[in-house]
C-alpha positions as CSV (number, residue, x, y, z in Angstrom):
1,M,75.8,52.4,84.4
2,S,76.0,53.2,80.8
3,K,79.0,53.9,79.2
4,K,77.5,57.2,78.2
5,L,76.3,58.2,81.8
6,I,79.8,57.4,82.8
7,A,81.0,59.4,80.0
8,L,79.2,62.6,81.1
9,I,80.2,62.1,85.1
10,G,84.0,61.1,84.2
11,V,85.0,64.0,81.9
12,P,83.6,67.0,84.2
13,V,85.4,65.2,87.1
14,G,88.8,64.7,85.0
15,I,88.6,68.5,83.9
16,I,88.3,69.4,87.5
17,F,90.9,67.3,88.8
18,I,93.4,68.3,86.2
19,S,92.7,72.2,86.9
20,I,93.0,71.6,90.7
21,I,96.4,70.0,89.8
22,V,97.2,73.0,87.8
23,L,96.0,75.3,90.1
24,T,98.0,74.0,93.0
25,G,101.2,74.1,90.7
26,S,101.0,77.8,90.2
27,Y,99.8,78.7,93.7
28,N,103.1,76.5,95.1
29,S,105.2,78.5,92.2
30,L,103.9,81.8,93.2
31,V,104.9,81.2,96.8
32,S,108.2,79.9,96.2
33,K,109.0,83.4,94.1
34,D,107.5,85.4,96.7
35,E,109.9,83.8,99.4
36,S,112.9,84.2,97.2
37,V,111.7,88.2,96.8
38,K,111.4,88.3,100.9
39,Q,114.7,86.4,101.2
40,A,116.6,88.7,98.8
41,N,115.2,91.9,100.2
42,S,116.3,90.6,104.0
43,K,119.6,90.7,102.4
44,I,119.6,94.0,101.3
45,E,118.5,95.1,104.7
46,V,121.3,93.4,106.4
47,A,123.8,95.4,104.1
48,L,121.8,98.6,104.8
49,Q,122.5,98.4,108.2
50,R,126.0,97.1,108.0
51,R,126.7,101.0,106.3
52,G,125.4,102.5,109.3
């Protein structure tokens, strides 16, 4: 294979690979933040139940 063909295939594959890594990291961050919100809401519910 010529270097030009490798570059034409490699660059888009590299961009797609990096995009997948970035999107996966963003998704994991959003899931973590969602779990934090659920935990905080749970603490509020417990406090409200204790009050009566």
